[in-house]
Every structure is written in structure tokens, then in C-alpha cells.
C-alpha positions as CSV (number, residue, x, y, z in Angstrom):
1,M,0.0,0.0,0.0
2,R,1.3,3.4,-1.0
3,T,1.7,6.1,1.7
4,T,3.1,9.5,1.3
5,V,3.9,12.2,3.9
6,I,2.8,15.8,3.5
7,G,3.6,17.7,6.7
8,F,2.0,15.6,9.3
9,A,-0.4,13.7,7.1
10,K,0.1,10.3,5.4
11,F,-1.9,9.8,2.3
12,S,-3.2,6.3,2.2
13,G,-3.3,4.2,-1.0
14,N,-7.1,4.3,-0.8
15,I,-7.3,7.8,-2.2
16,K,-7.5,7.9,-5.9
17,E,-8.1,11.6,-6.7
18,L,-8.4,15.0,-5.0
19,R,-10.4,17.8,-6.5
20,L,-10.5,21.4,-5.4
21,H,-13.3,23.6,-6.8
22,F,-13.4,27.3,-6.1
23,C,-14.2,30.7,-7.5
24,Q,-11.3,32.7,-8.8
25,T,-12.6,36.0,-7.3
26,G,-15.2,35.2,-4.6
27,E,-14.4,36.1,-1.0
28,A,-15.6,32.7,0.3
29,S,-12.9,31.1,-1.9
30,K,-10.0,33.2,-0.7
31,G,-8.6,30.5,1.6
32,A,-8.9,27.8,-1.1
33,R,-7.0,30.1,-3.5
34,E,-4.3,30.8,-0.9
35,Y,-4.0,27.1,-0.1
36,V,-3.3,26.3,-3.8
37,Q,-0.6,29.0,-3.9
38,R,1.1,28.0,-0.7
39,Y,0.7,24.2,-0.5
40,Y,-0.1,22.7,-3.9
41,P,3.5,22.5,-5.1
42,S,4.5,20.5,-2.0
43,L,1.4,18.4,-2.1
44,K,2.0,17.4,-5.8
45,K,5.7,16.8,-5.2
46,D,5.0,14.5,-2.3
47,N,2.2,12.7,-4.2
48,P,3.3,12.6,-7.8
49,D,1.0,9.7,-8.8
50,L,-2.1,11.1,-7.2
51,P,-4.3,13.1,-9.6
52,I,-5.0,16.5,-8.0
53,L,-7.4,18.6,-10.0
54,V,-7.8,22.3,-9.3
55,R,-11.0,23.8,-10.9
56,E,-11.9,27.5,-10.9
57,C,-15.5,28.3,-11.8
58,S,-17.1,31.7,-11.4
59,G,-19.6,32.1,-8.7
60,I,-19.3,28.7,-7.0
61,Q,-18.8,27.9,-3.3
62,P,-15.4,26.3,-2.6
63,R,-15.5,22.5,-2.1
64,L,-13.0,19.7,-1.7
65,W,-13.8,16.3,-3.2
66,A,-11.9,13.0,-2.7
67,R,-12.5,9.8,-4.6
68,Y,-11.5,6.5,-3.0
69,G,-11.5,2.9,-4.2
70,M,-14.8,1.3,-5.3
71,G,-15.9,4.7,-6.6
72,K,-16.7,6.1,-3.2
73,E,-16.6,10.0,-3.1
74,T,-16.8,12.4,-0.2
75,S,-16.7,16.2,-0.2
76,V,-16.5,19.0,2.3
77,S,-17.3,22.7,2.1
78,L,-14.3,25.1,2.2
79,T,-16.5,28.2,2.4
80,N,-14.7,31.0,4.3
81,L,-12.0,28.7,5.6
82,G,-8.4,29.9,5.8
83,P,-5.6,28.2,3.9
84,D,-4.4,26.3,7.0
85,D,-8.0,25.0,7.6
86,V,-8.2,23.9,4.0
87,R,-4.9,22.1,4.5
88,K,-6.3,20.2,7.5
89,N,-9.3,19.1,5.4
90,V,-7.0,17.9,2.6
91,E,-4.9,16.0,5.1
92,A,-7.9,14.4,6.7
93,M,-9.3,13.2,3.4
94,G,-5.9,12.0,2.3
95,S,-5.4,10.0,5.4
96,S,-8.8,8.4,5.3
97,R,-8.8,4.6,5.1
């Protein structure tokens, strides 16, 4: 089973894909945008085989999606969260088993 460390989180081999959806200008998406600027390069470097999709769409509320084995998906709202809170959500989804 593949595990990768990002900061304090270990990404399990169960996670197949991460998706971040946010608005490129909306105030509610500010933390998600800052998260991508600060942490995405390290996240991708530490998880080179994990598809990580970043999607900007005008007017939407920010949301994090994770896809696991057997097609299971979960999501969490990132509305008005700061970049460190977004990181905690990413780490939690990445370490889910």
C-alpha cells in the first residue's frame, strides 16, 4: 500500500483523486486560492502519482472532493476557511482509510 507524507499527514493508498473547486474572485474562496498558492507544489511533489485537480469556476462555493477505491466519493465545504484549515481538510481526506 502506498503512503506519502505531507507535513503531518500520510496519504493512504485508498485515495484515488483529489479535486478542489473554487471561485477565482469570490471572497468565500479566498482560503482555497491561498491554499493552492502555498501548498499545492509540495502536495504534488509528495504525491506525484495522485491526480489532483484544481478547478476554478465563477460564482461557486469552494469545495474539496476526494475519490476513493470502489468509486466512493466524499466532499467537504471550504467556504470561508483559511488556507491552514483547507490544508487540514486535505490532510484528513488524504489519510482516510
